[in-house]
N, C-alpha and C positions, 0 to 999 in steps of 0.2 A: 803468308810467307812472302808472296810477291805483291808489289804495289803497281807495277806498270805492265805486267804481262800475266797471262794465264798459262798454267801448266796442267795438261790432262793426259791420262794414259788410256789407250784403247788397245787392250791386249799387248802386243809387242811393239806398239807404235806410241811414241811420245809426240804430243801436239803442243807446240809452243805458239801462243797467240799474243801479238802486240795488243795492249789494251790501255789506251789513254785517249778516251773519247774527246776530251776537251781540246786536244791538239791534233786530232785525226792521226793519232799514233806517231807523233813526231818523236824522233830518236833523241833522247837525252842521255847523259852519262849514266844516270841511274838505271834507265831502261836497258842500256847496253850491258851494264854489269849484271843485271838480272838475267839477261839472255845468256851471257857467258856461264853463269852459275847453273841455269836451267839446262843448258846444252850439256854441260859436264854431267849433271844428274842423269840426263837422258841416255848418255853413252853408257852409264852404269846399269841401266835397267830396261833398255829398249833395244830393238833391232833395226828400227828405222825411225826417222825424225821428220815431222812436218812443221814448217814455219808458216804461220798464217796471221790472221788478225781478227779483231772484234770491230764491228762497225763497217762503215762504207768506204774506208780507205785502208790500204795495206800499210803505208807509211808516208806521211806528208813531207818527209825530209828531216833535217836536223831541227831540234828545238833550240833556236838561236837565243831564246830568252834565258836558257839555262846553260849557256856555253862555257861558263867558268872564266870569262874574261870581261874586262871593263872597256867600253867603247872610248872612254876618255884617256886610255892608256895607249900611246903611239906604238908601244912594243907589245901590244896585245897579241895573243896566240890563239887564233880561231881553230887551230888543229889539236888542241889539248884533248878534246873529247874523243878524237880519233885514236890518239896514243893511249888513252886510259881505258877505253871500252870498245870502240867500234872495230879497230884493227885487230885486237885480240880475239874478238868474236869471229871476224872473217877468217883469221888464221885457224881458229878452232874448227870452223866448218870445213875449210879447205883440207885439213889434215885428219878429219874424223874417219874412223873405221866403219862408220855407219852411213848408209845412203840417206840423202836429204832431199825432200820434196818441198818446194815452196808453193803456197796457195795465195794467189794475188787477186784481190778485188779492189776496184777503184784505183786511186793514185798510188803509184810506186815512184815517188819523187825524191830527187837528191840522193842522200845516203840510202833511202828506201829502195831506190832503183838498184843499187849495188846489192843490197841484201836480198832482193827478189831474184836477182840473176845469178847468185852464187849457188843456188840449188842444183842438184844433179838432174832433177826433172822439175819443170816449171809449169804449173797449171794457172792459166789466167782466165778471169771472167770476161765476158763479152764487153763489159764496161770498163775494164782495166786499161790503164795507160802507163807508159814508162816515160819519165820526164826528168831530164837533166836541167834542173832549175838554177844551177850555180851561177851561170853567167848573168842571170836576171838580178842577182843581188851582189855581184862583184866578187864572187868567190870562185875557187877552183874545184873541179870535179873530184869527188872522193868516194868512199865506200867501195873501193875496188872497181868503180865504174870504168875508168880509163882502160884498165886491163881487160875486164870482162867484155866490154863493148867492142873494143878493137879486135880482140881475138875471136869474137863470135860473129859479128856482122861486117867486119872489115874496117880499116882505118877511115875510109872516105865517109861511109855512113855514120860511123861513130863520131867523126869530126863534126858533121852537120848537127847531129843531136846535141853535142856538147857545146859547140860554139854558138849556135843559134838558139839553143834552149827550146827546141821543138818537142812537142809531145808525140810519142809513138803509140798509136792505138793497138789494142790486142791483136786485131786481125792482121795488121802490118807486121807486128812482132812475130806472129806465126809464119807469115810468108817469108820473112827474113831469116828464119831459123833461130830466133831468139828465145822462143818458148816451145814447149812440147805439145800443149793442149790449149784450146780455147773452148770454153763451155759457158752455158748460161750462168750468170752471177750466183744464182741460188744453188748451183751444183758444184761450185768450186771446192768447197771443203770435202764433200763426199767423193769427188773425183780424185783429189789429192790423197785422201785416206785409202781409197781403193788401190792406187798406185803404191803407196807406202806399205799397204798390207801385202801386196805381191812381193815387194822387195824384202820385207821383213821375213818372208818365208823362204828367202834365198839362202845360198851357202855363205860361209864366212868369206869366201873369195870375192864377194861383191865389194868389200872394202879394198881389196887389192886391185880390182878392176878400176874403181874410181880413182885410186891413187895413181894408177898408170895413166889414166886419161888426163888427170891434172898435170902430171909430170911431162906428158907429151907436148903441152903448151910451150914449154921452155927448153926442152932437152933435144940436143942433136940426135939424128937418127941412130947412129952407132951406139951412143950412150943409152938411148931408149931400148935398144935390143937387150942390153944388159939389165935394165930395169925389169923388162918382161921376163928375162931368164930367172932373176932372183924371185920375182913374184910367183912364178910357176913352181919353183922349188918349195916355197912356203905353202902355197895352195895344195900341193901334192901331199903335204904332211898333215893335212887337216882331217878330222873325222868326217866332215861333209864330203870330201872327195871320196873317201872309202864308201860312204853311203851312196853317193852318186854313181860310182862305178858298179856297185852291187845292184842298184836299181836298174841300171842300163842292161846288165847281164840277165836280170830277172824279168825284164820287160814290164816294170812297174814305175809308178811315180815316186821320185825320191822324197824322203822326209828329212829336210835339213834342220839343223839345230844351232847353227851359227858357231860351231866349234871345229 
């Protein structure tokens, strides 16, 4: 069904893996479209999603040989792949009702850096690194990186990463608050799955919580209070809230069903 990714189910978890060993999982339009389709599928049959990879790299950046433009055309558009596949994928992740965990081994370069950082929780291997390679080839940062980096580690640190094209090691990414966990490379997938399993057992309101956190990046305080108020109304009408309240009164662990 898929040629550039793998799709696996582990109970309530959908695991999407970039799988193009010949390019170290470079992002092509075809791969991006497969990820969009797989993500949509996952939203229909899972309660949490993990995005990871096969092989020694998470994503080596854009597949520039399949960019859909001709170098001899002075009006070439190197952003077509973004419009067709990458940006729709990032928007889908941003607005998903399901929690998303990214599992990063090796290089998360270029557009792969943005894909790695768009997760709600980010697990990195000890050998992972985040690399804004764009300035090295005369392109501009994409994959949501300008937004994600500036809002997570601050404009000054983000500027250095992007302008100089420096690599950020996993340990430094953890110290800067860019990732949630750093574990041995061999434990990345298992750690990401454990986190996703915990989130998959959570209430439907997790989707509302993540939506609120994303909204807070751009919304003035007074408006954000209204976002919270609306979310609480919706959360209070769910079956999971009724179960959570009953479990609290009965002094037992709640059993949430995502409804």
